[in-house]
C-alpha positions as CSV (number, residue, x, y, z in Angstrom):
1,M,0.5,17.2,43.9
2,F,3.6,19.4,43.8
3,R,4.2,18.8,40.1
4,S,4.0,21.9,38.0
5,A,1.8,21.7,35.0
6,T,3.6,22.4,31.7
7,R,1.8,23.6,28.7
8,K,3.1,22.2,25.4
9,T,3.4,24.4,22.4
10,R,1.9,23.3,19.1
11,R,5.4,22.5,17.8
12,A,6.3,20.4,20.8
13,S,3.0,18.5,20.5
14,A,3.7,17.7,16.9
15,F,7.2,16.4,17.6
16,A,5.8,14.3,20.5
17,M,3.3,12.7,18.2
18,L,6.0,12.1,15.6
19,E,8.1,10.4,18.2
20,V,5.2,8.2,19.2
21,I,4.5,7.3,15.6
22,F,8.2,6.4,15.1
23,H,8.2,4.0,18.1
24,A,4.9,2.5,17.1
25,S,6.2,1.9,13.6
26,V,9.3,0.1,14.9
27,R,7.0,-2.0,17.1
28,N,4.8,-2.9,14.1
29,V,7.9,-3.9,12.1
30,R,9.2,-6.1,14.9
31,K,5.7,-7.5,15.6
32,T,5.4,-8.9,12.1
33,N,8.5,-11.1,12.7
34,G,10.7,-11.3,15.7
35,N,13.8,-11.3,13.5
36,A,14.0,-8.2,11.2
37,V,16.2,-10.0,8.6
38,V,13.8,-13.0,8.4
39,G,10.9,-10.6,7.9
40,L,12.7,-8.8,5.1
41,L,13.6,-12.2,3.5
42,L,10.0,-13.3,3.6
43,S,8.8,-10.1,2.0
44,I,11.5,-10.5,-0.8
45,F,10.5,-14.1,-1.2
46,Q,6.8,-13.2,-1.7
47,T,7.7,-10.6,-4.3
48,V,10.1,-12.9,-6.2
49,L,7.6,-15.7,-6.1
50,L,4.8,-13.5,-7.6
51,V,7.2,-12.3,-10.3
52,A,8.1,-15.9,-11.2
53,V,4.4,-16.9,-11.3
54,F,3.6,-14.1,-13.8
55,Y,6.8,-14.9,-15.8
56,F,5.8,-18.5,-16.4
57,M,2.2,-17.6,-17.0
58,F,3.2,-15.1,-19.6
59,Q,5.4,-17.6,-21.3
60,F,2.7,-20.3,-21.2
61,L,-0.1,-18.0,-22.6
62,G,2.2,-16.4,-25.1
63,M,1.6,-12.9,-23.7
64,R,5.2,-11.8,-23.9
65,R,4.6,-10.0,-27.3
66,V,2.3,-7.5,-25.6
67,A,5.0,-6.3,-23.2
68,V,6.6,-2.8,-23.6
69,R,9.8,-2.5,-25.5
70,G,12.6,-2.8,-23.0
71,D,13.6,-5.1,-20.2
72,Y,10.9,-7.8,-20.0
73,M,11.6,-8.7,-16.3
74,L,11.5,-5.0,-15.3
75,Y,8.1,-4.8,-17.0
76,L,6.8,-7.6,-14.9
77,M,8.4,-6.3,-11.7
78,S,7.0,-2.9,-12.2
79,G,3.4,-4.2,-11.9
80,V,4.2,-6.7,-9.1
81,F,6.0,-4.1,-7.0
82,L,3.2,-1.6,-7.1
83,F,0.6,-4.2,-6.5
84,M,2.5,-5.5,-3.4
85,V,2.9,-2.0,-2.0
86,H,-0.8,-1.2,-2.5
87,T,-2.2,-4.4,-1.1
88,K,0.2,-4.6,1.8
89,A,-0.7,-1.0,2.8
90,I,-4.4,-2.0,2.8
91,G,-3.8,-5.0,4.9
92,A,-1.5,-3.2,7.4
93,V,-4.1,-0.4,7.9
94,L,-6.9,-2.8,8.2
95,R,-5.1,-4.7,11.0
96,T,-4.4,-1.6,13.1
97,D,-5.6,-1.4,16.7
98,G,-9.1,0.0,16.9
99,P,-10.6,2.4,19.4
100,T,-11.5,-0.4,21.9
101,S,-8.0,-1.9,21.8
102,P,-6.0,-2.1,25.1
103,M,-3.3,0.0,23.4
104,M,-5.6,2.9,23.3
105,K,-5.6,3.1,27.1
106,H,-2.2,4.6,27.0
107,A,-2.4,8.4,26.9
108,P,-0.1,9.2,23.9
109,M,-1.7,6.5,21.8
110,N,-4.7,7.1,19.5
111,T,-6.1,5.7,16.3
112,I,-4.3,8.2,14.1
113,V,-1.0,7.2,15.5
114,S,-1.9,3.5,15.1
115,I,-2.9,4.0,11.4
116,A,0.2,6.1,10.6
117,S,2.6,3.6,12.2
118,S,1.1,0.6,10.5
119,A,1.1,2.4,7.1
120,L,4.8,3.5,7.6
121,S,6.0,0.1,8.7
122,S,4.4,-1.5,5.6
123,L,6.0,1.2,3.4
124,Y,9.4,0.6,5.0
125,T,9.3,-3.2,4.5
126,Q,8.0,-3.0,0.9
127,V,10.4,-0.3,-0.3
128,L,13.4,-2.2,1.3
129,S,12.4,-5.4,-0.4
130,V,11.9,-3.6,-3.8
131,A,15.3,-2.1,-3.5
132,V,17.0,-5.4,-2.6
133,V,15.3,-7.2,-5.5
134,L,16.2,-4.5,-8.0
135,Y,19.8,-4.4,-6.8
136,L,20.2,-8.2,-7.0
137,Y,18.7,-8.3,-10.5
138,H,20.9,-5.4,-11.6
139,V,24.1,-7.1,-10.2
140,L,23.4,-10.8,-10.9
141,F,21.5,-10.8,-14.2
142,T,21.6,-7.6,-16.3
143,P,22.1,-3.9,-15.6
144,I,18.8,-1.9,-15.6
145,T,18.2,1.7,-16.6
146,I,15.3,3.7,-15.2
147,D,14.3,6.6,-17.5
148,E,12.8,8.8,-14.7
149,P,13.6,7.4,-11.3
150,V,12.0,10.2,-9.4
151,G,8.7,9.8,-11.2
152,A,8.9,6.0,-10.7
153,A,9.5,6.4,-7.0
154,G,6.5,8.8,-6.9
155,M,4.3,6.1,-8.3
156,V,5.4,3.7,-5.6
157,L,4.5,6.3,-3.0
158,L,1.1,7.0,-4.7
159,S,0.3,3.3,-4.8
160,W,1.1,3.1,-1.1
161,A,-1.0,6.2,-0.3
162,S,-4.0,5.0,-2.3
163,G,-3.8,1.7,-0.4
164,V,-3.7,3.6,2.9
165,G,-6.8,5.6,1.9
166,I,-8.8,2.5,0.9
167,G,-7.6,0.7,4.1
168,M,-8.8,3.7,6.2
169,V,-12.3,3.5,4.7
170,F,-12.5,-0.3,5.5
171,L,-11.1,0.3,9.0
172,A,-13.7,3.0,9.8
173,A,-16.5,0.7,8.8
174,K,-15.0,-2.5,10.4
175,P,-16.3,-2.0,13.9
176,W,-19.9,-1.8,12.7
177,N,-19.8,-5.1,10.8
178,P,-16.5,-6.9,11.0
179,E,-17.5,-9.9,9.0
180,A,-18.9,-8.0,6.1
181,I,-15.9,-5.7,5.9
182,N,-13.5,-8.6,6.0
183,V,-15.3,-10.2,3.1
184,A,-15.4,-6.9,1.2
185,S,-11.7,-6.3,1.7
186,S,-10.9,-9.8,0.7
187,I,-12.9,-9.4,-2.5
188,Y,-11.2,-6.2,-3.3
189,L,-7.7,-7.6,-2.8
190,R,-8.5,-10.7,-4.9
191,M,-10.1,-8.6,-7.6
192,N,-7.0,-6.5,-7.8
193,M,-5.0,-9.5,-9.1
194,I,-6.8,-8.8,-12.4
195,A,-8.3,-5.3,-12.0
196,S,-4.9,-3.6,-11.3
197,G,-3.9,-4.2,-14.9
198,K,-0.4,-5.3,-14.0
199,M,-0.5,-8.1,-16.5
200,F,-1.5,-5.9,-19.4
201,L,-0.2,-2.9,-21.3
202,A,-2.8,-0.1,-21.2
203,N,-1.9,1.3,-24.6
204,A,-2.4,-2.1,-26.2
205,M,-5.9,-2.8,-24.7
206,P,-9.2,-2.0,-26.5
207,M,-11.4,0.6,-25.0
208,Y,-14.1,-1.7,-23.9
209,I,-11.6,-3.6,-21.7
210,L,-10.0,-0.3,-20.4
211,N,-13.4,0.7,-19.1
212,L,-13.2,-2.2,-16.7
213,F,-9.9,-1.1,-15.3
214,D,-9.8,2.7,-15.2
215,W,-11.8,3.0,-11.9
216,N,-8.9,1.5,-10.1
217,P,-6.2,3.9,-8.8
218,L,-3.6,1.1,-8.9
219,F,-4.2,0.7,-12.7
220,H,-3.3,4.3,-13.2
221,T,-0.2,4.2,-11.0
222,I,1.1,1.0,-12.6
223,D,0.6,2.4,-16.1
224,Q,2.1,5.8,-15.3
225,G,5.0,4.0,-13.5
226,R,5.8,2.1,-16.6
227,G,5.9,5.5,-18.5
228,F,8.5,6.7,-16.0
229,L,10.5,3.4,-16.2
230,F,10.7,3.0,-19.9
231,L,12.0,5.5,-22.5
232,N,9.7,4.1,-25.3
233,Y,6.4,4.0,-23.4
234,F,4.0,6.9,-23.2
235,P,0.8,6.3,-21.2
236,H,-2.3,7.5,-23.1
237,Y,-5.1,6.0,-21.1
238,S,-4.1,6.7,-17.5
239,S,-3.6,9.8,-15.3
240,V,-1.5,10.8,-12.3
241,L,-4.2,13.1,-10.9
242,Y,-6.9,10.4,-10.7
243,P,-5.2,8.3,-8.0
244,V,-4.2,11.6,-6.2
245,W,-7.8,12.8,-5.9
246,F,-9.0,9.2,-5.2
247,T,-6.6,9.0,-2.3
248,L,-7.6,12.4,-0.9
249,V,-11.3,11.5,-1.0
250,C,-10.7,8.1,0.7
251,V,-8.5,9.6,3.4
252,V,-11.1,12.3,4.2
253,I,-13.9,9.7,4.3
254,G,-11.8,7.4,6.4
255,L,-11.0,10.2,8.9
256,M,-14.6,11.2,9.1
257,G,-15.7,7.6,9.6
258,E,-13.0,7.0,12.2
259,F,-14.0,10.1,14.2
260,Y,-17.6,9.1,14.1
261,T,-16.8,5.5,15.1
262,N,-14.5,6.6,18.0
263,R,-17.3,8.6,19.6
264,R,-19.6,5.6,19.5
265,A,-17.2,2.7,20.0
266,S,-17.9,0.4,22.9
267,I,-15.7,-2.4,24.2
268,S,-18.9,-4.6,24.4
269,W,-19.6,-4.4,20.7
270,G,-18.1,-7.9,20.2
271,A,-19.9,-9.4,23.2
272,R,-22.3,-12.2,22.7
273,A,-25.5,-12.6,24.8
């Protein structure tokens, strides 16, 4: 009654939202696993396991000869790392609290904060696991050299951003038909095991096969990332701009869909007669 109303400036509101995003990101990281160290170890184990699977598969199928000149394990890890960052970002965004979630009843919370915090928590976990795996490989096995580390890090961020954009499109459509969207997202994630092109070298693939992969932004970031990693590899069939424009289009569509859904969301959508 006697409290004076304070009017926040635009800068203060921005800092307040960033603070909420930070605390929500910390909550999402801890929500995944109660122990932060155990959560990081699980993420590292998943990455190492996938690298080991592809290593033995390449050995069994005799595909090692198609690898780029340079460190063979780094070639494998370059594809696996970006694939994990991309898919984990999609899954994290897709699992965010929707407009009918109880968390949305708290005034500072909204769906944008929820999406941003989930995406940042996924990026934090994956980048940390990538750094640990690379450090252990560098120290325990053989020293590695990255030709352009800034460009390689940029491809990691671009893989994450494209995953966030695709996840936002799925998230905006999810309240309208959750079962169909869950099936569609599962198909996309399973399809990316092959369609990402992480098992192939783009410069060594015939054009009729490349046409099956070049729609995928992850294919471009993996191929360009290998160009930044290795001195002797120059990507000819991929582009940095394509995943950038793809991400921007997906983010805009996702935001428009999220705004449209929020205005029509109802807590009784999931009710059964």
